[in-house]
N, CA and C atoms as an extended XYZ file, in Angstrom:
483
Properties=species:S:1:pos:R:3:atomname:S:1:resname:S:1:resid:I:1 pbc="F F F"
N        92.206       69.230      115.097 N   MET     1
C        93.858       69.089      116.493 CA  MET     1
C        94.785       70.495      116.147 C   MET     1
N        94.816       70.844      117.550 N   LYS     2
C        95.454       72.620      117.453 CA  LYS     2
C        96.665       72.109      117.480 C   LYS     2
N        98.141       73.205      117.191 N   TYR     3
C        99.179       72.953      117.137 CA  TYR     3
C        99.572       74.332      117.743 C   TYR     3
N       100.603       74.350      117.465 N   ILE     4
C       101.466       76.036      118.125 CA  ILE     4
C       101.992       77.025      117.104 C   ILE     4
N       102.218       77.332      116.569 N   VAL     5
C       102.876       78.320      115.370 CA  VAL     5
C       103.393       79.305      116.483 C   VAL     5
N       104.691       79.858      115.712 N   TYR     6
C       105.348       81.054      115.443 CA  TYR     6
C       106.402       81.427      114.776 C   TYR     6
N       107.140       82.626      114.702 N   ASN     7
C       108.518       82.879      113.703 CA  ASN     7
C       109.684       82.906      114.319 C   ASN     7
N       109.735       81.429      113.352 N   ASP     8
C       111.155       81.110      113.537 CA  ASP     8
C       112.646       82.578      114.219 C   ASP     8
N       112.743       83.106      115.191 N   PRO     9
C       113.273       84.403      115.238 CA  PRO     9
C       114.628       84.220      114.171 C   PRO     9
N       115.421       83.019      113.976 N   SER    10
C       116.876       82.722      112.766 CA  SER    10
C       116.813       82.895      112.002 C   SER    10
N       115.463       82.585      111.429 N   THR    11
C       114.964       82.016      109.375 CA  THR    11
C       113.404       83.731      109.900 C   THR    11
N       112.614       83.797      110.323 N   ASN    12
C       111.782       84.899      110.407 CA  ASN    12
C       110.158       83.786      109.378 C   ASN    12
N       110.969       82.312      109.823 N   ILE    13
C       110.195       81.521      108.620 CA  ILE    13
C       108.704       80.487      109.765 C   ILE    13
N       107.751       80.820      109.580 N   ALA    14
C       106.655       79.779      110.104 CA  ALA    14
C       107.160       78.367      110.963 C   ALA    14
N       107.223       78.161      112.167 N   ALA    15
C       107.441       77.114      112.734 CA  ALA    15
C       106.309       77.024      113.128 C   ALA    15
N       106.582       75.068      113.122 N   LEU    16
C       105.008       74.837      113.386 CA  LEU    16
C       104.681       73.615      114.327 C   LEU    16
N       104.619       73.159      115.650 N   VAL    17
C       104.658       72.304      116.434 CA  VAL    17
C       103.326       71.325      116.480 C   VAL    17
N       103.439       70.457      116.477 N   TYR    18
C       102.525       69.427      116.762 CA  TYR    18
C       102.909       68.600      117.695 C   TYR    18
N       101.883       68.705      118.307 N   PRO    19
C       101.933       68.446      119.982 CA  PRO    19
C       101.659       66.472      119.532 C   PRO    19
N       102.077       65.805      120.962 N   ALA    20
C       101.873       64.228      120.470 CA  ALA    20
C       100.249       64.309      121.041 C   ALA    20
N        99.672       62.888      120.487 N   PRO    21
C        98.125       62.834      120.899 CA  PRO    21
C        97.575       63.183      122.505 C   PRO    21
N        98.589       62.921      123.169 N   HIS    22
C        98.586       62.819      125.035 CA  HIS    22
C        98.362       64.277      125.475 C   HIS    22
N        98.797       65.371      124.235 N   ILE    23
C        98.516       66.398      124.227 CA  ILE    23
C        97.958       67.249      123.874 C   ILE    23
N        96.247       67.502      124.857 N   ASP    24
C        94.956       67.383      123.997 CA  ASP    24
C        94.542       68.605      124.829 C   ASP    24
N        94.953       69.351      125.522 N   SER    25
C        94.336       70.798      125.838 CA  SER    25
C        94.881       71.649      126.413 C   SER    25
N        94.683       72.841      125.804 N   VAL    26
C        94.582       74.485      125.947 CA  VAL    26
C        96.399       74.366      126.875 C   VAL    26
N        95.359       74.468      127.830 N   ASP    27
C        96.613       74.609      129.250 CA  ASP    27
C        97.683       73.267      128.749 C   ASP    27
N        98.062       71.706      128.229 N   LYS    28
C        99.056       71.229      128.132 CA  LYS    28
C        99.789       71.987      126.961 C   LYS    28
N        98.825       72.811      125.930 N   LEU    29
C       100.390       73.150      124.878 CA  LEU    29
C       100.938       74.542      124.901 C   LEU    29
N       100.360       75.405      126.139 N   LYS    30
C       100.790       75.824      126.352 CA  LYS    30
C       102.097       75.829      127.067 C   LYS    30
N       101.842       75.017      127.935 N   LYS    31
C       102.960       74.264      128.465 CA  LYS    31
C       104.188       73.798      127.311 C   LYS    31
N       103.749       73.259      126.722 N   LEU    32
C       105.140       72.450      125.350 CA  LEU    32
C       105.314       73.931      125.021 C   LEU    32
N       104.859       74.887      124.444 N   ALA    33
C       104.949       76.512      124.475 CA  ALA    33
C       106.355       76.790      124.891 C   ALA    33
N       106.098       76.748      126.268 N   LEU    34
C       106.850       77.298      127.305 CA  LEU    34
C       108.739       76.519      127.008 C   LEU    34
N       108.431       75.031      126.800 N   LYS    35
C       109.391       74.023      126.154 CA  LYS    35
C       109.907       74.439      125.234 C   LYS    35
N       109.263       74.580      124.259 N   VAL    36
C       109.670       74.390      122.823 CA  VAL    36
C       110.403       76.251      122.072 C   VAL    36
N       109.324       77.027      122.194 N   VAL    37
C       109.107       78.335      121.439 CA  VAL    37
C       110.344       78.908      121.834 C   VAL    37
N       111.475       79.469      121.710 N   PRO    38
C       112.683       80.796      122.327 CA  PRO    38
C       112.102       81.087      122.533 C   PRO    38
N       112.610       81.479      124.356 N   GLU    39
C       112.141       82.366      125.260 CA  GLU    39
C       111.787       84.376      124.120 C   GLU    39
N       111.049       85.263      124.481 N   GLY    40
C       110.452       86.499      124.086 CA  GLY    40
C       110.314       86.160      122.734 C   GLY    40
N       109.570       84.642      122.188 N   THR    41
C       109.663       85.028      121.082 CA  THR    41
C       107.472       84.338      120.995 C   THR    41
N       106.879       85.573      120.505 N   SER    42
C       105.243       85.569      120.587 CA  SER    42
C       105.081       83.705      119.638 C   SER    42
N       104.248       83.338      120.088 N   TYR    43
C       103.184       82.440      119.492 CA  TYR    43
C       101.706       82.485      119.620 C   TYR    43
N       101.152       80.976      118.518 N   ASN    44
C        99.369       81.070      119.117 CA  ASN    44
C        99.403       79.831      119.222 C   ASN    44
N        98.736       79.239      119.501 N   ILE    45
C        97.873       77.996      119.776 CA  ILE    45
C        96.836       78.015      117.981 C   ILE    45
N        96.680       76.859      116.747 N   THR    46
C        95.666       77.418      115.967 CA  THR    46
C        95.576       76.149      115.563 C   THR    46
N        94.592       76.043      114.840 N   GLU    47
C        93.502       74.851      114.572 CA  GLU    47
C        94.090       74.256      113.205 C   GLU    47
N        94.875       73.308      113.052 N   SER    48
C        94.923       72.257      112.273 CA  SER    48
C        94.891       72.681      110.671 C   SER    48
N        93.760       73.356      110.150 N   GLY    49
C        93.179       73.464      109.173 CA  GLY    49
C        93.403       74.290      108.660 C   GLY    49
N        94.196       76.032      109.464 N   GLU    50
C        94.668       76.683      108.988 CA  GLU    50
C        96.436       77.117      107.740 C   GLU    50
N        96.670       76.085      107.845 N   VAL    51
C        98.218       75.867      106.921 CA  VAL    51
C        97.721       75.717      105.852 C   VAL    51
N        98.951       76.760      104.758 N   PRO    52
C        98.680       76.602      103.431 CA  PRO    52
C        98.772       75.410      103.023 C   PRO    52
N        98.274       74.467      102.068 N   LEU    53
C        98.196       72.962      102.409 CA  LEU    53
C        99.433       72.431      101.243 C   LEU    53
N        99.597       74.072      100.161 N   ASP    54
C       101.734       73.768       99.349 CA  ASP    54
C       102.738       74.042      100.072 C   ASP    54
N       102.738       72.783      100.567 N   ARG    55
C       104.454       73.015      100.968 CA  ARG    55
C       105.831       73.167      100.089 C   ARG    55
N       105.081       73.354       98.679 N   GLY    56
C       106.514       73.645       97.643 CA  GLY    56
C       106.791       74.730       98.163 C   GLY    56
N       106.391       76.042       99.103 N   LEU    57
C       106.556       76.927       99.955 CA  LEU    57
C       106.691       77.377      100.349 C   LEU    57
N       106.667       76.165      101.209 N   ARG    58
C       107.342       75.948      102.333 CA  ARG    58
C       108.036       77.273      103.123 C   ARG    58
N       109.164       77.635      102.943 N   ASN    59
C       110.388       78.517      103.163 CA  ASN    59
C       109.450       79.556      103.269 C   ASN    59
N       108.282       80.162      102.707 N   ALA    60
C       107.795       81.537      102.198 CA  ALA    60
C       106.679       81.246      102.638 C   ALA    60
N       106.691       80.729      103.985 N   TRP    61
C       105.296       80.418      105.162 CA  TRP    61
C       105.830       81.322      106.618 C   TRP    61
N       105.388       82.009      106.786 N   GLN    62
C       104.860       83.166      108.390 CA  GLN    62
C       103.806       83.649      109.269 C   GLN    62
N       104.109       83.328      109.410 N   VAL    63
C       103.557       83.472      110.691 CA  VAL    63
C       102.883       85.029      111.335 C   VAL    63
N       101.095       85.744      110.885 N   LYS    64
C       101.202       87.003      110.604 CA  LYS    64
C        99.331       87.590      111.540 C   LYS    64
N        99.566       87.839      112.444 N   GLU    65
C        98.072       87.567      113.447 CA  GLU    65
C        97.592       86.626      113.969 C   GLU    65
N        98.717       85.379      114.286 N   GLY    66
C        98.577       84.476      114.193 CA  GLY    66
C        97.710       83.939      113.540 C   GLY    66
N        98.224       83.346      111.881 N   ASN    67
C        97.925       82.543      110.797 CA  ASN    67
C        99.308       82.731      109.983 C   ASN    67
N        98.988       81.960      110.014 N   VAL    68
C        99.764       80.471      108.288 CA  VAL    68
C        99.868       81.334      107.187 C   VAL    68
N       100.683       82.007      106.724 N   ILE    69
C       100.320       82.824      105.537 CA  ILE    69
C       102.004       82.534      104.719 C   ILE    69
N       101.267       83.316      102.978 N   VAL    70
C       102.616       83.044      102.529 CA  VAL    70
C       103.130       84.435      102.268 C   VAL    70
N       104.251       84.997      102.224 N   ASN    71
C       104.700       85.976      101.979 CA  ASN    71
C       105.299       86.105      100.582 C   ASN    71
N       104.819       86.478      100.083 N   LEU    72
C       104.913       87.119       98.378 CA  LEU    72
C       105.752       87.238       97.726 C   LEU    72
N       106.258       88.036       98.432 N   SER    73
C       107.503       88.476       98.075 CA  SER    73
C       109.069       86.818       98.491 C   SER    73
N       108.631       86.109       99.192 N   ARG    74
C       109.652       85.087       99.438 CA  ARG    74
C       109.620       84.475       98.872 C   ARG    74
N       108.155       83.599       98.802 N   ALA    75
C       107.437       83.361       97.529 CA  ALA    75
C       107.970       83.516       96.106 C   ALA    75
N       108.016       84.698       95.569 N   LYS    76
C       108.843       85.000       94.358 CA  LYS    76
C       109.514       84.856       93.871 C   LYS    76
N       110.817       85.054       94.939 N   GLU    77
C       112.380       84.653       94.977 CA  GLU    77
C       112.159       83.743       94.862 C   GLU    77
N       111.601       81.974       96.066 N   ILE    78
C       111.745       81.111       95.496 CA  ILE    78
C       111.937       80.200       94.791 C   ILE    78
N       110.393       80.935       93.517 N   CYS    79
C       110.304       80.834       92.197 CA  CYS    79
C       111.447       81.298       91.571 C   CYS    79
N       111.697       82.374       91.894 N   HIS    80
C       112.707       82.656       90.669 CA  HIS    80
C       114.172       81.085       91.032 C   HIS    80
N       114.047       80.676       92.268 N   GLN    81
C       115.077       80.229       92.031 CA  GLN    81
C       114.987       78.932       92.059 C   GLN    81
N       114.519       78.274       91.405 N   LYS    82
C       113.486       76.975       90.776 CA  LYS    82
C       114.239       77.476       89.831 C   LYS    82
N       113.821       78.729       88.983 N   ARG    83
C       113.692       79.344       87.348 CA  ARG    83
C       115.369       78.515       86.878 C   ARG    83
N       115.448       79.263       87.757 N   ARG    84
C       116.865       79.538       87.389 CA  ARG    84
C       118.293       78.328       87.187 C   ARG    84
N       117.676       77.424       88.486 N   GLU    85
C       117.880       75.899       88.438 CA  GLU    85
C       117.704       75.124       87.348 C   GLU    85
N       116.275       75.353       86.997 N   VAL    86
C       116.090       74.413       85.883 CA  VAL    86
C       116.601       75.060       84.409 C   VAL    86
N       116.864       76.531       84.474 N   ARG    87
C       117.067       77.140       83.284 CA  ARG    87
C       119.094       76.428       82.982 C   ARG    87
N       118.951       76.643       83.695 N   ALA    88
C       120.757       76.171       84.012 CA  ALA    88
C       121.339       75.068       83.691 C   ALA    88
N       120.049       73.607       83.797 N   THR    89
C       119.629       72.529       83.978 CA  THR    89
C       119.638       71.916       82.429 C   THR    89
N       118.659       73.182       81.937 N   GLU    90
C       118.495       73.291       80.072 CA  GLU    90
C       119.700       73.551       79.170 C   GLU    90
N       119.858       74.773       79.850 N   LEU    91
C       121.881       74.931       79.226 CA  LEU    91
C       122.509       74.481       79.342 C   LEU    91
N       122.863       73.268       80.306 N   ALA    92
C       123.807       72.496       79.950 CA  ALA    92
C       124.662       71.875       78.979 C   ALA    92
N       123.423       71.187       78.427 N   PRO    93
C       123.736       70.428       77.208 CA  PRO    93
C       124.590       71.562       76.184 C   PRO    93
N       123.919       72.634       76.258 N   TRP    94
C       124.558       73.360       75.005 CA  TRP    94
C       125.705       74.254       75.177 C   TRP    94
N       126.157       74.294       76.324 N   ASP    95
C       127.424       74.604       76.946 CA  ASP    95
C       128.405       74.605       76.354 C   ASP    95
N       128.532       73.136       75.727 N   VAL    96
C       129.825       72.541       76.088 CA  VAL    96
C       130.188       72.776       74.135 C   VAL    96
N       128.920       72.401       73.851 N   LYS    97
C       128.417       73.015       72.157 CA  LYS    97
C       128.844       73.851       71.567 C   LYS    97
N       128.795       75.251       72.186 N   THR    98
C       128.703       76.037       72.390 CA  THR    98
C       130.229       77.205       71.915 C   THR    98
N       130.748       76.029       72.287 N   THR    99
C       132.489       76.149       72.213 CA  THR    99
C       133.226       74.680       71.428 C   THR    99
N       132.622       74.634       70.416 N   VAL   100
C       133.065       73.729       68.844 CA  VAL   100
C       132.171       74.149       67.651 C   VAL   100
N       133.389       74.485       67.167 N   PRO   101
C       133.280       75.796       66.120 CA  PRO   101
C       131.760       75.430       65.199 C   PRO   101
N       131.782       74.503       64.696 N   HIS   102
C       130.609       73.901       63.597 CA  HIS   102
C       129.457       73.972       64.106 C   HIS   102
N       129.636       73.359       65.688 N   LEU   103
C       128.232       73.521       66.563 CA  LEU   103
C       127.498       74.824       67.094 C   LEU   103
N       128.288       75.874       67.267 N   SER   104
C       128.234       76.756       68.041 CA  SER   104
C       127.448       77.420       67.695 C   SER   104
N       126.777       77.923       66.231 N   LEU   105
C       125.862       79.162       66.070 CA  LEU   105
C       124.364       78.505       66.345 C   LEU   105
N       124.542       76.809       66.594 N   ASP   106
C       123.200       76.069       66.172 CA  ASP   106
C       123.043       76.037       67.685 C   ASP   106
N       123.920       75.904       68.458 N   ALA   107
C       124.017       75.658       69.831 CA  ALA   107
C       123.322       76.990       70.829 C   ALA   107
N       124.113       78.061       69.995 N   GLU   108
C       124.077       79.674       70.775 CA  GLU   108
C       122.180       79.336       70.186 C   GLU   108
N       121.886       79.388       69.192 N   GLN   109
C       120.198       79.430       69.016 CA  GLN   109
C       119.127       78.503       69.423 C   GLN   109
N       119.942       77.113       70.143 N   GLU   110
C       118.855       76.776       71.152 CA  GLU   110
C       119.258       77.479       72.186 C   GLU   110
N       120.458       77.834       72.782 N   ARG   111
C       120.319       78.445       74.087 CA  ARG   111
C       119.789       79.782       74.412 C   ARG   111
N       119.318       80.308       73.063 N   GLN   112
C       118.061       81.564       72.718 CA  GLN   112
C       117.382       81.042       73.504 C   GLN   112
N       116.482       79.994       72.667 N   LYS   113
C       115.298       79.835       72.704 CA  LYS   113
C       115.117       79.960       74.365 C   LYS   113
N       115.758       78.706       74.766 N   ILE   114
C       115.734       78.545       76.444 CA  ILE   114
C       115.822       79.808       77.223 C   ILE   114
N       116.702       81.048       77.138 N   ARG   115
C       116.250       82.066       77.651 CA  ARG   115
C       115.419       82.416       77.461 C   ARG   115
N       114.674       82.582       76.114 N   ASP   116
C       114.068       83.514       76.127 CA  ASP   116
C       112.756       83.295       76.577 C   ASP   116
N       112.382       81.553       76.867 N   LYS   117
C       111.201       80.719       77.034 CA  LYS   117
C       110.487       80.977       78.930 C   LYS   117
N       112.407       81.484       79.591 N   TYR   118
C       112.166       81.529       80.920 CA  TYR   118
C       112.306       82.986       81.236 C   TYR   118
N       112.991       83.918       80.541 N   VAL   119
C       111.583       85.221       80.180 CA  VAL   119
C       110.530       85.221       80.674 C   VAL   119
N       109.659       84.851       80.475 N   ASP   120
C       107.891       84.748       80.283 CA  ASP   120
C       107.781       84.445       81.036 C   ASP   120
N       108.437       83.108       81.984 N   ILE   121
C       108.281       82.973       83.351 CA  ILE   121
C       108.369       83.256       84.299 C   ILE   121
N       109.749       84.697       83.936 N   GLN   122
C       110.300       85.059       85.067 CA  GLN   122
C       109.290       86.096       85.361 C   GLN   122
N       108.641       86.282       84.021 N   THR   123
C       107.717       87.914       84.036 CA  THR   123
C       106.018       87.410       84.626 C   THR   123
N       105.833       85.847       84.419 N   GLN   124
C       104.822       85.390       85.506 CA  GLN   124
C       104.823       85.595       86.626 C   GLN   124
N       106.421       85.297       87.000 N   ILE   125
C       106.191       85.156       88.351 CA  ILE   125
C       106.339       86.842       89.149 C   ILE   125
N       107.062       87.283       88.447 N   ASN   126
C       107.307       89.003       89.008 CA  ASN   126
C       105.285       89.368       88.703 C   ASN   126
N       104.281       89.216       88.265 N   GLU   127
C       103.390       89.329       88.000 CA  GLU   127
C       102.938       89.041       88.931 C   GLU   127
N       102.209       87.481       89.146 N   ALA   128
C       101.774       87.322       90.331 CA  ALA   128
C       101.575       87.931       91.733 C   ALA   128
N        99.723       87.528       91.463 N   THR   129
C        99.638       88.523       92.514 CA  THR   129
C        98.780       87.694       94.146 C   THR   129
N        99.199       86.771       93.883 N   ILE   130
C        99.029       85.675       94.810 CA  ILE   130
C        98.852       84.561       94.990 C   ILE   130
N        99.337       84.334       96.129 N   PRO   131
C       100.828       82.532       96.218 CA  PRO   131
C       100.330       81.526       95.456 C   PRO   131
N        98.645       81.147       95.233 N   GLU   132
C        98.067       80.332       94.713 CA  GLU   132
C        99.034       80.159       93.290 C   GLU   132
N        98.979       81.301       92.597 N   GLU   133
C       100.009       81.791       90.873 CA  GLU   133
C       101.508       80.858       91.290 C   GLU   133
N       101.839       81.544       92.487 N   LEU   134
C       103.240       80.837       92.264 CA  LEU   134
C       103.137       79.250       92.369 C   LEU   134
N       102.553       79.019       93.488 N   SER   135
C       102.111       77.637       93.962 CA  SER   135
C       102.205       76.582       92.578 C   SER   135
N       101.427       76.816       90.994 N   THR   136
C       101.485       76.305       90.505 CA  THR   136
C       102.509       76.688       89.087 C   THR   136
N       102.646       77.789       89.736 N   ILE   137
C       104.688       77.810       88.280 CA  ILE   137
C       105.713       77.150       89.104 C   ILE   137
N       105.349       77.057       90.486 N   HIS   138
C       106.277       75.679       91.741 CA  HIS   138
C       106.750       75.236       90.741 C   HIS   138
N       105.213       74.736       90.885 N   ALA   139
C       105.409       73.004       90.530 CA  ALA   139
C       105.529       72.676       89.332 C   ALA   139
N       104.791       73.416       88.210 N   ALA   140
C       105.248       73.129       86.731 CA  ALA   140
C       107.259       73.354       86.943 C   ALA   140
N       107.803       74.278       87.868 N   LEU   141
C       109.393       73.767       87.730 CA  LEU   141
C       109.644       72.386       88.031 C   LEU   141
N       109.492       72.851       88.945 N   SER   142
C       109.343       71.403       89.863 CA  SER   142
C       109.194       70.081       89.301 C   SER   142
N       108.508       69.971       88.268 N   LEU   143
C       108.039       68.731       87.441 CA  LEU   143
C       109.016       68.532       86.182 C   LEU   143
N       109.598       70.137       85.771 N   LYS   144
C       110.385       70.419       84.742 CA  LYS   144
C       111.828       69.467       84.571 C   LYS   144
N       112.175       70.275       86.598 N   LEU   145
C       113.167       69.666       87.147 CA  LEU   145
C       113.341       68.483       87.098 C   LEU   145
N       112.547       67.547       87.392 N   ASN   146
C       112.325       66.071       87.305 CA  ASN   146
C       112.502       65.251       85.641 C   ASN   146
N       111.498       66.419       84.969 N   GLU   147
C       111.954       65.209       83.601 CA  GLU   147
C       113.132       64.970       83.829 C   GLU   147
N       113.767       66.155       83.475 N   ILE   148
C       115.194       66.173       83.052 CA  ILE   148
C       116.123       66.177       83.972 C   ILE   148
N       116.077       65.271       85.003 N   SER   149
C       116.839       64.739       85.352 CA  SER   149
C       116.524       63.347       85.260 C   SER   149
N       115.112       62.627       85.610 N   ARG   150
C       115.099       61.415       84.445 CA  ARG   150
C       115.326       61.045       83.434 C   ARG   150
N       115.313       62.151       82.776 N   ALA   151
C       115.722       62.568       80.860 CA  ALA   151
C       117.814       61.839       80.824 C   ALA   151
N       118.468       62.404       81.853 N   ASP   152
C       119.749       62.163       82.187 CA  ASP   152
C       119.993       61.147       82.771 C   ASP   152
N       119.623       60.371       83.728 N   LYS   153
C       119.932       59.231       84.446 CA  LYS   153
C       119.026       57.939       82.860 C   LYS   153
N       118.483       58.752       82.387 N   ILE   154
C       117.810       57.221       81.111 CA  ILE   154
C       119.497       57.607       79.933 C   ILE   154
N       119.780       58.238       79.651 N   GLU   155
C       120.860       58.303       78.985 CA  GLU   155
C       122.264       57.956       79.287 C   GLU   155
N       122.179       58.250       80.373 N   PHE   156
C       123.510       57.801       81.099 CA  PHE   156
C       123.345       56.257       80.823 C   PHE   156
N       122.530       55.737       82.102 N   ARG   157
C       122.610       54.200       81.768 CA  ARG   157
C       122.921       53.338       80.044 C   ARG   157
N       122.013       54.028       79.306 N   SER   158
C       121.902       53.479       78.177 CA  SER   158
C       123.670       53.693       77.587 C   SER   158
N       124.823       54.945       78.113 N   LEU   159
C       125.679       54.753       77.521 CA  LEU   159
C       126.486       54.211       78.256 C   LEU   159
N       125.970       53.903       79.409 N   HIS   160
C       127.086       53.058       80.485 CA  HIS   160
C       126.259       51.764       81.016 C   HIS   160
N       125.695       50.800       79.586 N   PRO   161
C       125.623       49.377       79.910 CA  PRO   161
C       126.373       48.175       81.251 C   PRO   161
């Protein structure tokens, strides 16, 4: 299957246009492109197998020389954002405990362990040289965030029957 790809001029993120099944020729795709691609924006008609499979870093996709690629610096920033989100979620239960005098020392030690763990992840992100490394890190962080979220829901339900 063929489709249209271009960099969205407002975001510089790759836009993909998947045509309806009846648009089955290059001529029909070109006519469609005239309708959907912003004026003055270059586009390509590409085969469906030429798009990254992992959508976790979708906002890092760009069209370069007619191919959809993962912009490594954008992918790193997406991973850093996810890392910060997960770290903040893990730190949250300890935030209140640091304000309670008899709990503050232990709470701060736990917070430091969490911060140290995420420094290691930050280093992995910074040292990544290919998108697949970042996809693996992003997927692991997303899973961790989901685990924390599910645990919070279970804890909330047990407190409020």
